[in-house]
VOPAGU-2260 file (C-alpha; in pm, 1 decimal, decimal comma):
REM VOPAGU-2260
SITE   aa  ch    i         X         Y         Z
SITE  UNK   A    0      -0,3      -0,3       6,8
SITE  UNK   A    1     286,1     245,1      85,3
SITE  UNK   A    2     445,5     204,6    -256,3
SITE  UNK   A    3     124,3     279,7    -438,2
SITE  UNK   A    4      77,3     596,5    -218,9
SITE  UNK   A    5     448,3     691,0    -284,2
SITE  UNK   A    6     393,1     653,5    -656,6
SITE  UNK   A    7      66,8     859,3    -668,4
SITE  UNK   A    8     235,7    1142,9    -467,5
SITE  UNK   A    9     538,5    1149,3    -708,8
SITE  UNK   A   10     308,4    1163,0   -1003,6
SITE  UNK   A   11     103,4    1447,4    -862,0
SITE  UNK   A   12     422,0    1630,6    -758,5
SITE  UNK   A   13     570,9    1617,0   -1099,5
SITE  UNK   A   14     261,3    1694,9   -1296,6
SITE  UNK   A   15     209,1    2012,0   -1087,1
SITE  UNK   A   16     560,4    2126,7   -1167,3
SITE  UNK   A   17     466,7    2127,6   -1535,2
SITE  UNK   A   18     167,6    2345,0   -1491,5
SITE  UNK   A   19     188,3    2683,8   -1673,9
SITE  UNK   A   20      68,1    3014,9   -1546,2
SITE  UNK   A   21    -224,7    3176,3   -1715,8
SITE  UNK   A   22    -132,5    3369,3   -2009,2
SITE  UNK   A   23    -236,8    3731,7   -2033,6
SITE  UNK   A   24    -507,3    3815,5   -2281,5
SITE  UNK   A   25    -305,1    4078,6   -2448,7
SITE  UNK   A   26      72,0    4127,6   -2486,6
SITE  UNK   A   27      47,1    4483,8   -2353,6
SITE  UNK   A   28    -100,1    4515,4   -2009,9
SITE  UNK   A   29    -183,7    4882,6   -2075,1
SITE  UNK   A   30    -410,8    4779,9   -2354,5
SITE  UNK   A   31    -572,0    4511,1   -2142,6
SITE  UNK   A   32    -635,4    4775,2   -1869,3
SITE  UNK   A   33    -796,2    5010,3   -2116,6
SITE  UNK   A   34   -1017,3    4720,8   -2254,8
SITE  UNK   A   35   -1130,3    4644,0   -1894,8
SITE  UNK   A   36   -1204,8    5009,4   -1819,1
SITE  UNK   A   37   -1404,2    5051,7   -2131,5
SITE  UNK   A   38   -1590,6    4718,7   -2123,6
SITE  UNK   A   39   -1687,4    4782,6   -1762,9
SITE  UNK   A   40   -1908,9    5070,8   -1881,7
SITE  UNK   A   41   -2077,0    4859,9   -2133,8
SITE  UNK   A   42   -2366,6    4601,1   -2104,6
SITE  UNK   A   43   -2336,2    4252,2   -2234,9
SITE  UNK   A   44   -2601,9    4224,9   -2513,0
SITE  UNK   A   45   -2671,9    3864,1   -2424,3
SITE  UNK   A   46   -2675,7    3874,5   -2039,5
SITE  UNK   A   47   -2816,3    4226,6   -2026,9
SITE  UNK   A   48   -2753,5    4255,7   -1645,8
SITE  UNK   A   49   -2388,4    4203,5   -1659,0
SITE  UNK   A   50   -2101,8    4416,2   -1774,2
SITE  UNK   A   51   -1913,6    4333,4   -2096,2
SITE  UNK   A   52   -1599,1    4284,0   -1878,5
SITE  UNK   A   53   -1768,1    4032,6   -1648,6
SITE  UNK   A   54   -1957,5    3830,1   -1908,8
SITE  UNK   A   55   -1831,3    3510,0   -2052,1
SITE  UNK   A   56   -2075,4    3467,0   -2331,3
SITE  UNK   A   57   -1940,9    3419,4   -2686,4
SITE  UNK   A   58   -2068,5    3766,2   -2799,4
SITE  UNK   A   59   -1899,6    3934,2   -2512,4
SITE  UNK   A   60   -1565,5    3756,7   -2599,5
SITE  UNK   A   61   -1611,1    3882,3   -2971,1
SITE  UNK   A   62   -1694,9    4240,4   -2863,0
SITE  UNK   A   63   -1394,8    4250,5   -2614,9
SITE  UNK   A   64   -1173,5    4113,3   -2918,3
SITE  UNK   A   65   -1321,3    4397,9   -3129,3
SITE  UNK   A   66   -1250,3    4660,9   -2859,8
SITE  UNK   A   67    -891,1    4528,7   -2825,4
SITE  UNK   A   68    -847,2    4558,6   -3198,5
SITE  UNK   A   69    -974,2    4922,6   -3187,9
SITE  UNK   A   70    -741,3    5011,3   -2908,5
SITE  UNK   A   71    -449,6    4863,6   -3124,4
SITE  UNK   A   72    -561,9    5088,2   -3403,1
SITE  UNK   A   73    -511,8    5382,7   -3188,9
SITE  UNK   A   74    -884,1    5488,0   -3131,0
SITE  UNK   A   75    -961,5    5687,2   -2822,6
SITE  UNK   A   76   -1211,3    5562,5   -2562,4
SITE  UNK   A   77   -1482,3    5801,4   -2672,4
SITE  UNK   A   78   -1428,9    5688,2   -3032,0
SITE  UNK   A   79   -1467,4    5324,5   -2926,0
SITE  UNK   A   80   -1770,6    5402,0   -2720,0
SITE  UNK   A   81   -1936,6    5584,2   -3009,0
SITE  UNK   A   82   -1852,3    5306,7   -3247,5
SITE  UNK   A   83   -2021,7    5059,9   -3015,1
SITE  UNK   A   84   -2323,8    5286,2   -2980,0
SITE  UNK   A   85   -2358,8    5331,5   -3348,0
SITE  UNK   A   86   -2341,9    4950,6   -3400,0
SITE  UNK   A   87   -2555,1    4831,6   -3095,7
SITE  UNK   A   88   -2745,1    5141,7   -2980,2
SITE  UNK   A   89   -2756,3    5322,8   -2649,9
SITE  UNK   A   90   -2859,6    5003,3   -2470,6
SITE  UNK   A   91   -2502,5    4889,1   -2485,3
SITE  UNK   A   92   -2396,5    5160,5   -2226,7
SITE  UNK   A   93   -2481,0    5102,2   -1874,9
SITE  UNK   A   94   -2554,8    5465,6   -1838,4
SITE  UNK   A   95   -2711,8    5579,8   -2155,5
SITE  UNK   A   96   -2720,3    5958,8   -2219,5
SITE  UNK   A   97   -3035,2    6139,7   -2140,4
SITE  UNK   A   98   -3201,3    6220,1   -2473,9
SITE  UNK   A   99   -3560,9    6190,9   -2609,3
SITE  UNK   A  100   -3497,7    5836,5   -2720,5
SITE  UNK   A  101   -3379,0    5720,3   -2381,8
SITE  UNK   A  102   -3635,8    5903,1   -2178,1
SITE  UNK   A  103   -3822,3    5576,2   -2117,3
SITE  UNK   A  104   -3509,6    5424,5   -1968,9
SITE  UNK   A  105   -3463,8    5722,0   -1726,4
SITE  UNK   A  106   -3822,1    5811,0   -1646,0
SITE  UNK   A  107   -4005,0    5475,3   -1695,9
SITE  UNK   A  108   -3938,2    5327,0   -1342,9
SITE  UNK   A  109   -4072,3    5640,1   -1176,4
SITE  UNK   A  110   -4382,6    5639,4   -1391,3
SITE  UNK   A  111   -4439,2    5271,1   -1310,8
SITE  UNK   A  112   -4389,8    5351,4    -943,7
SITE  UNK   A  113   -4647,3    5629,8    -946,8
SITE  UNK   A  114   -4896,8    5421,0   -1130,4
SITE  UNK   A  115   -4849,5    5134,7    -877,5
SITE  UNK   A  116   -4901,2    5383,0    -587,8
SITE  UNK   A  117   -5217,9    5530,0    -758,7
SITE  UNK   A  118   -5351,3    5170,8    -811,2
SITE  UNK   A  119   -5285,9    5078,0    -445,7
SITE  UNK   A  120   -5456,1    5393,5    -313,8
SITE  UNK   A  121   -5762,2    5339,7    -546,5
SITE  UNK   A  122   -5785,1    4978,5    -433,7
SITE  UNK   A  123   -5771,2    5074,4     -71,3
SITE  UNK   A  124   -6032,7    5344,0    -103,3
SITE  UNK   A  125   -6263,1    5103,8    -279,2
SITE  UNK   A  126   -6209,5    4832,0     -15,2
SITE  UNK   A  127   -6275,5    5077,4     256,8
SITE  UNK   A  128   -6604,6    5195,2      93,7
SITE  UNK   A  129   -6708,8    4824,6      49,3
SITE  UNK   A  130   -6686,8    4757,5     413,9
SITE  UNK   A  131   -6997,3    4890,8     585,4
SITE  UNK   A  132   -6999,7    5040,3     922,6
SITE  UNK   A  133   -7245,7    4833,5    1139,5
SITE  UNK   A  134   -7377,7    4992,0    1450,4
SITE  UNK   A  135   -7457,2    4729,2    1716,5
SITE  UNK   A  136   -7765,5    4762,0    1937,9
SITE  UNK   A  137   -7734,5    4742,3    2321,8
SITE  UNK   A  138   -7847,4    4387,1    2318,8
SITE  UNK   A  139   -7582,6    4287,1    2082,4
SITE  UNK   A  140   -7321,9    4449,7    2293,6
SITE  UNK   A  141   -7445,1    4260,1    2609,2
SITE  UNK   A  142   -7433,9    3936,4    2424,4
SITE  UNK   A  143   -7075,7    4006,3    2309,4
SITE  UNK   A  144   -6971,7    4099,1    2661,3
SITE  UNK   A  145   -7129,5    3781,5    2790,1
SITE  UNK   A  146   -6943,6    3575,3    2536,3
SITE  UNK   A  147   -6611,5    3740,4    2626,8
SITE  UNK   A  148   -6677,9    3705,9    2989,1
SITE  UNK   A  149   -6706,2    4069,1    3063,7
SITE  UNK   A  150   -6911,0    4194,2    3356,7
SITE  UNK   A  151   -7148,5    4494,7    3293,8
SITE  UNK   A  152   -6978,6    4571,7    2974,4
SITE  UNK   A  153   -6667,3    4725,3    3152,5
SITE  UNK   A  154   -6425,4    4438,9    3088,4
SITE  UNK   A  155   -6248,6    4198,6    3335,0
SITE  UNK   A  156   -6073,7    4379,2    3610,0
């Protein structure tokens, strides 16, 4: 049993010595840093709730490759952003600019909230009006007190 254990440990020890470090995605770390800063401001078009930098979808990999190529061509960050917006629309940006076409993105949640509050208030008003106020007679009050064990309607003391 000991020789088998010794052989397994030797094999594991030698195999880990041949392991390689992860290769950087780009030869130039400055390009890679610019790619990350640009792609963190953009939305993955497949995931939609994840940044382009964090997404692992095939489309996100292609878009990062395209951004990397634009950086190598010498394009500025603003030129790269405008290229992506021209190609994919304002939706690709996590913070789209405020302009008439993006007003629904900026104002829509507040309008939905106001509609929800108005609907809730309307529902509560109708519900309160539907419940009638019943005035109990003295006999009814005495029976309730008797059922609850109260004496003379004053409650247990």
